[in-house]
N, CA, C and O atoms as a Maestro MAE file, in Angstrom:
{
 s_m_m2io_version
 :::
 2.0.0
}

f_m_ct {
 s_m_title
 :::
 protein
 m_atom[260] {
  # First column is atom index #
  i_m_mmod_type
  r_m_x_coord
  r_m_y_coord
  r_m_z_coord
  i_m_residue_number
  s_m_chain_name
  s_m_pdb_residue_name
  s_m_pdb_atom_name
  i_m_atomic_number
  :::
  1 25 -12.303 -10.766 -15.084 1 A "MET " " N  " 7
  2 3 -11.494 -10.852 -14.075 1 A "MET " " CA " 6
  3 2 -10.127 -9.998 -14.082 1 A "MET " " C  " 6
  4 15 -9.479 -9.840 -15.117 1 A "MET " " O  " 8
  5 25 -9.770 -9.498 -12.921 2 A "ARG " " N  " 7
  6 3 -8.397 -8.845 -12.889 2 A "ARG " " CA " 6
  7 2 -7.492 -9.819 -12.273 2 A "ARG " " C  " 6
  8 15 -7.203 -9.753 -11.078 2 A "ARG " " O  " 8
  9 25 -7.041 -10.719 -13.059 3 A "LYS " " N  " 7
  10 3 -5.911 -11.729 -12.502 3 A "LYS " " CA " 6
  11 2 -4.878 -11.146 -11.961 3 A "LYS " " C  " 6
  12 15 -4.559 -11.627 -10.873 3 A "LYS " " O  " 8
  13 25 -4.167 -10.173 -12.386 4 A "ASN " " N  " 7
  14 3 -3.212 -9.385 -11.558 4 A "ASN " " CA " 6
  15 2 -3.491 -8.964 -10.180 4 A "ASN " " C  " 6
  16 15 -2.732 -9.138 -9.227 4 A "ASN " " O  " 8
  17 25 -4.609 -8.411 -10.152 5 A "LEU " " N  " 7
  18 3 -5.001 -8.111 -8.834 5 A "LEU " " CA " 6
  19 2 -5.104 -9.131 -7.714 5 A "LEU " " C  " 6
  20 15 -4.716 -8.980 -6.555 5 A "LEU " " O  " 8
  21 25 -5.731 -10.271 -8.286 6 A "LYS " " N  " 7
  22 3 -6.246 -11.356 -7.482 6 A "LYS " " CA " 6
  23 2 -4.640 -12.129 -7.196 6 A "LYS " " C  " 6
  24 15 -4.356 -12.519 -6.064 6 A "LYS " " O  " 8
  25 25 -3.835 -12.256 -8.160 7 A "GLU " " N  " 7
  26 3 -2.711 -12.964 -7.821 7 A "GLU " " CA " 6
  27 2 -1.635 -12.032 -6.868 7 A "GLU " " C  " 6
  28 15 -0.888 -12.588 -6.063 7 A "GLU " " O  " 8
  29 25 -1.645 -10.740 -7.031 8 A "ALA " " N  " 7
  30 3 -0.862 -9.783 -6.085 8 A "ALA " " CA " 6
  31 2 -1.349 -9.992 -4.724 8 A "ALA " " C  " 6
  32 15 -0.559 -10.052 -3.782 8 A "ALA " " O  " 8
  33 25 -2.858 -10.128 -4.546 9 A "ARG " " N  " 7
  34 3 -3.505 -10.273 -3.296 9 A "ARG " " CA " 6
  35 2 -2.995 -11.792 -2.519 9 A "ARG " " C  " 6
  36 15 -2.590 -11.880 -1.360 9 A "ARG " " O  " 8
  37 25 -3.124 -12.773 -3.376 10 A "GLN " " N  " 7
  38 3 -2.664 -14.137 -2.965 10 A "GLN " " CA " 6
  39 2 -1.226 -14.197 -2.728 10 A "GLN " " C  " 6
  40 15 -0.850 -14.800 -1.723 10 A "GLN " " O  " 8
  41 25 -0.410 -13.690 -3.463 11 A "LYS " " N  " 7
  42 3 1.135 -13.502 -3.045 11 A "LYS " " CA " 6
  43 2 1.137 -12.834 -1.746 11 A "LYS " " C  " 6
  44 15 1.809 -13.411 -0.891 11 A "LYS " " O  " 8
  45 25 0.592 -11.840 -1.415 12 A "ALA " " N  " 7
  46 3 0.675 -11.137 -0.029 12 A "ALA " " CA " 6
  47 2 0.217 -11.928 0.996 12 A "ALA " " C  " 6
  48 15 0.429 -11.557 2.150 12 A "ALA " " O  " 8
  49 25 -0.464 -13.111 0.749 13 A "GLY " " N  " 7
  50 3 -1.059 -13.675 1.715 13 A "GLY " " CA " 6
  51 2 -2.363 -13.306 2.388 13 A "GLY " " C  " 6
  52 15 -2.570 -13.660 3.549 13 A "GLY " " O  " 8
  53 25 -3.250 -12.607 1.699 14 A "MET " " N  " 7
  54 3 -4.118 -11.746 2.123 14 A "MET " " CA " 6
  55 2 -5.530 -12.314 1.548 14 A "MET " " C  " 6
  56 15 -5.538 -12.824 0.427 14 A "MET " " O  " 8
  57 25 -6.628 -12.232 2.251 15 A "THR " " N  " 7
  58 3 -7.961 -12.661 1.932 15 A "THR " " CA " 6
  59 2 -8.427 -11.384 1.312 15 A "THR " " C  " 6
  60 15 -7.851 -10.300 1.406 15 A "THR " " O  " 8
  61 25 -9.796 -11.694 0.515 16 A "GLN " " N  " 7
  62 3 -10.489 -10.595 0.052 16 A "GLN " " CA " 6
  63 2 -11.027 -9.641 1.078 16 A "GLN " " C  " 6
  64 15 -11.191 -8.439 0.868 16 A "GLN " " O  " 8
  65 25 -11.285 -10.250 2.184 17 A "LYS " " N  " 7
  66 3 -11.816 -9.416 3.555 17 A "LYS " " CA " 6
  67 2 -10.829 -8.539 3.990 17 A "LYS " " C  " 6
  68 15 -11.090 -7.367 4.265 17 A "LYS " " O  " 8
  69 25 -9.424 -9.140 4.094 18 A "GLU " " N  " 7
  70 3 -8.537 -8.232 4.598 18 A "GLU " " CA " 6
  71 2 -8.154 -7.110 3.734 18 A "GLU " " C  " 6
  72 15 -7.941 -6.002 4.228 18 A "GLU " " O  " 8
  73 25 -8.054 -7.324 2.498 19 A "VAL " " N  " 7
  74 3 -7.946 -6.216 1.468 19 A "VAL " " CA " 6
  75 2 -9.107 -5.110 1.559 19 A "VAL " " C  " 6
  76 15 -8.902 -3.897 1.574 19 A "VAL " " O  " 8
  77 25 -10.208 -5.661 1.609 20 A "ALA " " N  " 7
  78 3 -11.392 -4.637 1.843 20 A "ALA " " CA " 6
  79 2 -11.326 -3.878 3.094 20 A "ALA " " C  " 6
  80 15 -11.544 -2.666 3.103 20 A "ALA " " O  " 8
  81 25 -11.021 -4.571 4.198 21 A "GLU " " N  " 7
  82 3 -10.966 -3.800 5.491 21 A "GLU " " CA " 6
  83 2 -9.607 -2.774 5.403 21 A "GLU " " C  " 6
  84 15 -9.639 -1.721 6.040 21 A "GLU " " O  " 8
  85 25 -8.595 -3.074 4.712 22 A "TYR " " N  " 7
  86 3 -7.469 -2.155 4.446 22 A "TYR " " CA " 6
  87 2 -8.234 -0.899 3.572 22 A "TYR " " C  " 6
  88 15 -8.126 0.267 3.950 22 A "TYR " " O  " 8
  89 25 -8.808 -1.176 2.683 23 A "LEU " " N  " 7
  90 3 -9.425 -0.068 1.850 23 A "LEU " " CA " 6
  91 2 -10.688 0.645 2.456 23 A "LEU " " C  " 6
  92 15 -11.114 1.715 2.024 23 A "LEU " " O  " 8
  93 25 -11.204 -0.003 3.425 24 A "GLY " " N  " 7
  94 3 -12.204 0.776 4.107 24 A "GLY " " CA " 6
  95 2 -13.473 0.385 3.338 24 A "GLY " " C  " 6
  96 15 -14.318 1.274 3.231 24 A "GLY " " O  " 8
  97 25 -13.721 -0.739 2.817 25 A "MET " " N  " 7
  98 3 -15.051 -1.022 2.124 25 A "MET " " CA " 6
  99 2 -15.456 -2.574 2.393 25 A "MET " " C  " 6
  100 15 -14.691 -3.372 2.934 25 A "MET " " O  " 8
  101 25 -16.557 -2.840 2.012 26 A "THR " " N  " 7
  102 3 -17.203 -4.180 2.378 26 A "THR " " CA " 6
  103 2 -16.348 -5.124 1.561 26 A "THR " " C  " 6
  104 15 -15.723 -4.648 0.613 26 A "THR " " O  " 8
  105 25 -16.265 -6.328 1.815 27 A "GLU " " N  " 7
  106 3 -15.825 -7.418 1.073 27 A "GLU " " CA " 6
  107 2 -16.307 -7.590 -0.134 27 A "GLU " " C  " 6
  108 15 -15.521 -7.855 -1.044 27 A "GLU " " O  " 8
  109 25 -17.775 -7.467 -0.400 28 A "ARG " " N  " 7
  110 3 -18.408 -7.452 -1.568 28 A "ARG " " CA " 6
  111 2 -17.974 -6.486 -2.571 28 A "ARG " " C  " 6
  112 15 -17.817 -6.797 -3.752 28 A "ARG " " O  " 8
  113 25 -17.763 -5.222 -2.070 29 A "ALA " " N  " 7
  114 3 -17.354 -4.082 -2.933 29 A "ALA " " CA " 6
  115 2 -16.143 -4.511 -3.750 29 A "ALA " " C  " 6
  116 15 -16.012 -4.536 -4.974 29 A "ALA " " O  " 8
  117 25 -15.102 -4.916 -2.573 30 A "TYR " " N  " 7
  118 3 -13.793 -5.305 -3.140 30 A "TYR " " CA " 6
  119 2 -13.999 -6.429 -4.236 30 A "TYR " " C  " 6
  120 15 -13.332 -6.428 -5.271 30 A "TYR " " O  " 8
  121 25 -14.928 -7.358 -3.963 31 A "GLN " " N  " 7
  122 3 -14.899 -8.617 -4.955 31 A "GLN " " CA " 6
  123 2 -15.129 -8.011 -6.257 31 A "GLN " " C  " 6
  124 15 -14.548 -8.346 -7.289 31 A "GLN " " O  " 8
  125 25 -15.983 -7.126 -6.154 32 A "LYS " " N  " 7
  126 3 -16.456 -6.517 -7.583 32 A "LYS " " CA " 6
  127 2 -15.460 -6.039 -8.367 32 A "LYS " " C  " 6
  128 15 -15.341 -6.200 -9.582 32 A "LYS " " O  " 8
  129 25 -14.547 -5.277 -7.420 33 A "ILE " " N  " 7
  130 3 -13.309 -4.598 -8.328 33 A "ILE " " CA " 6
  131 2 -12.610 -5.850 -8.828 33 A "ILE " " C  " 6
  132 15 -12.374 -6.013 -10.025 33 A "ILE " " O  " 8
  133 25 -12.242 -6.839 -7.778 34 A "GLU " " N  " 7
  134 3 -11.349 -7.778 -8.229 34 A "GLU " " CA " 6
  135 2 -11.945 -8.575 -9.604 34 A "GLU " " C  " 6
  136 15 -11.290 -8.824 -10.616 34 A "GLU " " O  " 8
  137 25 -13.127 -8.848 -9.401 35 A "TYR " " N  " 7
  138 3 -13.716 -9.660 -10.503 35 A "TYR " " CA " 6
  139 2 -13.979 -8.721 -11.980 35 A "TYR " " C  " 6
  140 15 -14.366 -9.229 -13.033 35 A "TYR " " O  " 8
  141 25 -13.744 -7.582 -11.830 36 A "GLY " " N  " 7
  142 3 -13.829 -6.558 -12.937 36 A "GLY " " CA " 6
  143 2 -15.237 -6.215 -13.047 36 A "GLY " " C  " 6
  144 15 -15.488 -5.875 -14.204 36 A "GLY " " O  " 8
  145 25 -16.247 -6.174 -12.285 37 A "THR " " N  " 7
  146 3 -17.512 -5.740 -12.614 37 A "THR " " CA " 6
  147 2 -17.861 -4.383 -11.968 37 A "THR " " C  " 6
  148 15 -18.978 -3.882 -12.095 37 A "THR " " O  " 8
  149 25 -16.758 -3.748 -11.197 38 A "ARG " " N  " 7
  150 3 -16.810 -2.474 -10.832 38 A "ARG " " CA " 6
  151 2 -15.373 -1.682 -11.036 38 A "ARG " " C  " 6
  152 15 -14.305 -2.213 -10.734 38 A "ARG " " O  " 8
  153 25 -15.448 -0.673 -11.451 39 A "ILE " " N  " 7
  154 3 -14.194 0.083 -11.761 39 A "ILE " " CA " 6
  155 2 -13.285 0.460 -10.405 39 A "ILE " " C  " 6
  156 15 -12.065 0.301 -10.369 39 A "ILE " " O  " 8
  157 25 -13.969 0.911 -9.453 40 A "GLY " " N  " 7
  158 3 -13.358 1.574 -8.369 40 A "GLY " " CA " 6
  159 2 -12.622 2.853 -8.489 40 A "GLY " " C  " 6
  160 15 -11.951 3.167 -9.472 40 A "GLY " " O  " 8
  161 25 -12.786 3.548 -7.459 41 A "LYS " " N  " 7
  162 3 -12.117 4.980 -7.473 41 A "LYS " " CA " 6
  163 2 -10.487 5.074 -7.474 41 A "LYS " " C  " 6
  164 15 -9.737 4.279 -6.907 41 A "LYS " " O  " 8
  165 25 -10.142 6.104 -8.159 42 A "ILE " " N  " 7
  166 3 -8.711 6.238 -8.261 42 A "ILE " " CA " 6
  167 2 -7.992 6.237 -6.941 42 A "ILE " " C  " 6
  168 15 -6.809 5.896 -6.920 42 A "ILE " " O  " 8
  169 25 -8.626 6.598 -5.815 43 A "GLU " " N  " 7
  170 3 -8.005 6.396 -4.580 43 A "GLU " " CA " 6
  171 2 -7.835 5.106 -4.030 43 A "GLU " " C  " 6
  172 15 -6.914 4.865 -3.250 43 A "GLU " " O  " 8
  173 25 -8.820 4.101 -4.454 44 A "THR " " N  " 7
  174 3 -8.626 2.696 -4.099 44 A "THR " " CA " 6
  175 2 -7.438 2.086 -5.014 44 A "THR " " C  " 6
  176 15 -6.662 1.267 -4.522 44 A "THR " " O  " 8
  177 25 -7.345 2.416 -6.073 45 A "TRP " " N  " 7
  178 3 -6.180 1.956 -7.006 45 A "TRP " " CA " 6
  179 2 -4.888 2.538 -6.206 45 A "TRP " " C  " 6
  180 15 -3.989 1.733 -5.959 45 A "TRP " " O  " 8
  181 25 -4.762 3.706 -5.844 46 A "ASP " " N  " 7
  182 3 -3.486 4.080 -5.281 46 A "ASP " " CA " 6
  183 2 -3.252 3.436 -4.018 46 A "ASP " " C  " 6
  184 15 -2.069 3.275 -3.718 46 A "ASP " " O  " 8
  185 25 -4.202 3.000 -3.152 47 A "LYS " " N  " 7
  186 3 -4.115 2.240 -1.869 47 A "LYS " " CA " 6
  187 2 -3.351 0.613 -2.390 47 A "LYS " " C  " 6
  188 15 -2.326 0.060 -1.994 47 A "LYS " " O  " 8
  189 25 -4.230 0.265 -3.284 48 A "LEU " " N  " 7
  190 3 -3.802 -1.105 -4.009 48 A "LEU " " CA " 6
  191 2 -2.501 -1.180 -4.379 48 A "LEU " " C  " 6
  192 15 -1.789 -2.160 -4.158 48 A "LEU " " O  " 8
  193 25 -2.094 -0.009 -5.032 49 A "GLU " " N  " 7
  194 3 -0.664 0.158 -5.673 49 A "GLU " " CA " 6
  195 2 0.397 0.089 -4.422 49 A "GLU " " C  " 6
  196 15 1.346 -0.689 -4.333 49 A "GLU " " O  " 8
  197 25 0.077 0.906 -3.656 50 A "ASP " " N  " 7
  198 3 0.929 0.936 -2.117 50 A "ASP " " CA " 6
  199 2 1.089 -0.345 -1.476 50 A "ASP " " C  " 6
  200 15 2.185 -0.756 -1.095 50 A "ASP " " O  " 8
  201 25 -0.181 -1.089 -1.331 51 A "LEU " " N  " 7
  202 3 -0.275 -2.261 -0.507 51 A "LEU " " CA " 6
  203 2 0.641 -3.259 -1.232 51 A "LEU " " C  " 6
  204 15 1.493 -3.894 -0.612 51 A "LEU " " O  " 8
  205 25 0.461 -3.380 -2.494 52 A "PHE " " N  " 7
  206 3 1.005 -4.617 -3.360 52 A "PHE " " CA " 6
  207 2 2.266 -4.399 -4.004 52 A "PHE " " C  " 6
  208 15 2.909 -5.326 -4.496 52 A "PHE " " O  " 8
  209 25 2.738 -2.892 -4.020 53 A "GLU " " N  " 7
  210 3 3.964 -2.485 -4.589 53 A "GLU " " CA " 6
  211 2 3.968 -2.915 -6.159 53 A "GLU " " C  " 6
  212 15 5.007 -3.294 -6.699 53 A "GLU " " O  " 8
  213 25 2.665 -2.823 -6.887 54 A "ILE " " N  " 7
  214 3 2.730 -3.070 -8.039 54 A "ILE " " CA " 6
  215 2 1.939 -1.896 -8.783 54 A "ILE " " C  " 6
  216 15 0.883 -1.481 -8.305 54 A "ILE " " O  " 8
  217 25 2.448 -1.395 -9.907 55 A "HIS " " N  " 7
  218 3 1.760 -0.159 -10.651 55 A "HIS " " CA " 6
  219 2 0.209 -0.467 -10.933 55 A "HIS " " C  " 6
  220 15 -0.201 -1.478 -11.504 55 A "HIS " " O  " 8
  221 25 -0.541 0.523 -10.461 56 A "GLN " " N  " 7
  222 3 -1.981 0.084 -10.715 56 A "GLN " " CA " 6
  223 2 -2.467 -0.063 -12.101 56 A "GLN " " C  " 6
  224 15 -3.545 -0.609 -12.335 56 A "GLN " " O  " 8
  225 25 -1.784 0.358 -12.926 57 A "ARG " " N  " 7
  226 3 -1.976 0.002 -14.464 57 A "ARG " " CA " 6
  227 2 -2.007 -1.489 -14.604 57 A "ARG " " C  " 6
  228 15 -2.973 -2.071 -15.096 57 A "ARG " " O  " 8
  229 25 -1.053 -2.032 -14.211 58 A "ILE " " N  " 7
  230 3 -0.873 -3.844 -14.208 58 A "ILE " " CA " 6
  231 2 -2.087 -4.327 -13.342 58 A "ILE " " C  " 6
  232 15 -2.838 -5.217 -13.741 58 A "ILE " " O  " 8
  233 25 -2.224 -3.767 -12.273 59 A "LEU " " N  " 7
  234 3 -3.323 -4.317 -11.394 59 A "LEU " " CA " 6
  235 2 -4.697 -4.236 -12.016 59 A "LEU " " C  " 6
  236 15 -5.541 -5.108 -11.810 59 A "LEU " " O  " 8
  237 25 -4.910 -3.201 -12.765 60 A "ARG " " N  " 7
  238 3 -6.273 -2.952 -13.317 60 A "ARG " " CA " 6
  239 2 -6.469 -3.750 -14.515 60 A "ARG " " C  " 6
  240 15 -7.606 -3.851 -14.975 60 A "ARG " " O  " 8
  241 25 -5.390 -4.382 -15.122 61 A "LYS " " N  " 7
  242 3 -5.821 -5.120 -16.417 61 A "LYS " " CA " 6
  243 2 -6.606 -6.214 -16.077 61 A "LYS " " C  " 6
  244 15 -6.444 -7.000 -15.143 61 A "LYS " " O  " 8
  245 25 -7.796 -6.178 -17.242 62 A "ASN " " N  " 7
  246 3 -8.537 -7.377 -17.050 62 A "ASN " " CA " 6
  247 2 -8.221 -8.256 -18.012 62 A "ASN " " C  " 6
  248 15 -7.842 -7.886 -19.124 62 A "ASN " " O  " 8
  249 25 -8.368 -9.704 -17.615 63 A "SER " " N  " 7
  250 3 -8.274 -10.846 -18.451 63 A "SER " " CA " 6
  251 2 -9.449 -11.611 -18.722 63 A "SER " " C  " 6
  252 15 -10.417 -11.525 -17.966 63 A "SER " " O  " 8
  253 25 -9.457 -12.351 -19.724 64 A "SER " " N  " 7
  254 3 -10.843 -13.068 -20.131 64 A "SER " " CA " 6
  255 2 -10.874 -14.433 -19.327 64 A "SER " " C  " 6
  256 15 -11.869 -15.156 -19.381 64 A "SER " " O  " 8
  257 25 -9.776 -14.758 -18.591 65 A "ASN " " N  " 7
  258 3 -9.740 -15.933 -17.805 65 A "ASN " " CA " 6
  259 2 -10.257 -16.001 -16.413 65 A "ASN " " C  " 6
  260 15 -10.196 -17.057 -15.783 65 A "ASN " " O  " 8
  :::
 }
 m_bond[259] {
  # First column is bond index #
  i_m_from
  i_m_to
  i_m_order
  :::
  1 1 2 1
  2 2 3 1
  3 3 4 2
  4 3 5 1
  5 5 6 1
  6 6 7 1
  7 7 8 2
  8 7 9 1
  9 9 10 1
  10 10 11 1
  11 11 12 2
  12 11 13 1
  13 13 14 1
  14 14 15 1
  15 15 16 2
  16 15 17 1
  17 17 18 1
  18 18 19 1
  19 19 20 2
  20 19 21 1
  21 21 22 1
  22 22 23 1
  23 23 24 2
  24 23 25 1
  25 25 26 1
  26 26 27 1
  27 27 28 2
  28 27 29 1
  29 29 30 1
  30 30 31 1
  31 31 32 2
  32 31 33 1
  33 33 34 1
  34 34 35 1
  35 35 36 2
  36 35 37 1
  37 37 38 1
  38 38 39 1
  39 39 40 2
  40 39 41 1
  41 41 42 1
  42 42 43 1
  43 43 44 2
  44 43 45 1
  45 45 46 1
  46 46 47 1
  47 47 48 2
  48 47 49 1
  49 49 50 1
  50 50 51 1
  51 51 52 2
  52 51 53 1
  53 53 54 1
  54 54 55 1
  55 55 56 2
  56 55 57 1
  57 57 58 1
  58 58 59 1
  59 59 60 2
  60 59 61 1
  61 61 62 1
  62 62 63 1
  63 63 64 2
  64 63 65 1
  65 65 66 1
  66 66 67 1
  67 67 68 2
  68 67 69 1
  69 69 70 1
  70 70 71 1
  71 71 72 2
  72 71 73 1
  73 73 74 1
  74 74 75 1
  75 75 76 2
  76 75 77 1
  77 77 78 1
  78 78 79 1
  79 79 80 2
  80 79 81 1
  81 81 82 1
  82 82 83 1
  83 83 84 2
  84 83 85 1
  85 85 86 1
  86 86 87 1
  87 87 88 2
  88 87 89 1
  89 89 90 1
  90 90 91 1
  91 91 92 2
  92 91 93 1
  93 93 94 1
  94 94 95 1
  95 95 96 2
  96 95 97 1
  97 97 98 1
  98 98 99 1
  99 99 100 2
  100 99 101 1
  101 101 102 1
  102 102 103 1
  103 103 104 2
  104 103 105 1
  105 105 106 1
  106 106 107 1
  107 107 108 2
  108 107 109 1
  109 109 110 1
  110 110 111 1
  111 111 112 2
  112 111 113 1
  113 113 114 1
  114 114 115 1
  115 115 116 2
  116 115 117 1
  117 117 118 1
  118 118 119 1
  119 119 120 2
  120 119 121 1
  121 121 122 1
  122 122 123 1
  123 123 124 2
  124 123 125 1
  125 125 126 1
  126 126 127 1
  127 127 128 2
  128 127 129 1
  129 129 130 1
  130 130 131 1
  131 131 132 2
  132 131 133 1
  133 133 134 1
  134 134 135 1
  135 135 136 2
  136 135 137 1
  137 137 138 1
  138 138 139 1
  139 139 140 2
  140 139 141 1
  141 141 142 1
  142 142 143 1
  143 143 144 2
  144 143 145 1
  145 145 146 1
  146 146 147 1
  147 147 148 2
  148 147 149 1
  149 149 150 1
  150 150 151 1
  151 151 152 2
  152 151 153 1
  153 153 154 1
  154 154 155 1
  155 155 156 2
  156 155 157 1
  157 157 158 1
  158 158 159 1
  159 159 160 2
  160 159 161 1
  161 161 162 1
  162 162 163 1
  163 163 164 2
  164 163 165 1
  165 165 166 1
  166 166 167 1
  167 167 168 2
  168 167 169 1
  169 169 170 1
  170 170 171 1
  171 171 172 2
  172 171 173 1
  173 173 174 1
  174 174 175 1
  175 175 176 2
  176 175 177 1
  177 177 178 1
  178 178 179 1
  179 179 180 2
  180 179 181 1
  181 181 182 1
  182 182 183 1
  183 183 184 2
  184 183 185 1
  185 185 186 1
  186 186 187 1
  187 187 188 2
  188 187 189 1
  189 189 190 1
  190 190 191 1
  191 191 192 2
  192 191 193 1
  193 193 194 1
  194 194 195 1
  195 195 196 2
  196 195 197 1
  197 197 198 1
  198 198 199 1
  199 199 200 2
  200 199 201 1
  201 201 202 1
  202 202 203 1
  203 203 204 2
  204 203 205 1
  205 205 206 1
  206 206 207 1
  207 207 208 2
  208 207 209 1
  209 209 210 1
  210 210 211 1
  211 211 212 2
  212 211 213 1
  213 213 214 1
  214 214 215 1
  215 215 216 2
  216 215 217 1
  217 217 218 1
  218 218 219 1
  219 219 220 2
  220 219 221 1
  221 221 222 1
  222 222 223 1
  223 223 224 2
  224 223 225 1
  225 225 226 1
  226 226 227 1
  227 227 228 2
  228 227 229 1
  229 229 230 1
  230 230 231 1
  231 231 232 2
  232 231 233 1
  233 233 234 1
  234 234 235 1
  235 235 236 2
  236 235 237 1
  237 237 238 1
  238 238 239 1
  239 239 240 2
  240 239 241 1
  241 241 242 1
  242 242 243 1
  243 243 244 2
  244 243 245 1
  245 245 246 1
  246 246 247 1
  247 247 248 2
  248 247 249 1
  249 249 250 1
  250 250 251 1
  251 251 252 2
  252 251 253 1
  253 253 254 1
  254 254 255 1
  255 255 256 2
  256 255 257 1
  257 257 258 1
  258 258 259 1
  259 259 260 2
  :::
 }
}
């Protein structure tokens, strides 16, 4: 799981569906990125970095929890 990504989304008060819509993808596709089972395109990470104002290297970090 990408704990930092999930926490950033929650701190922004957004649902997975809202983030997916912002990114122009399905909610399920976004969930796979957040859960760490899908890598995601660099353009997606650029948009997430802009949305949450957190460097994508931090957002991409996987945790074992």
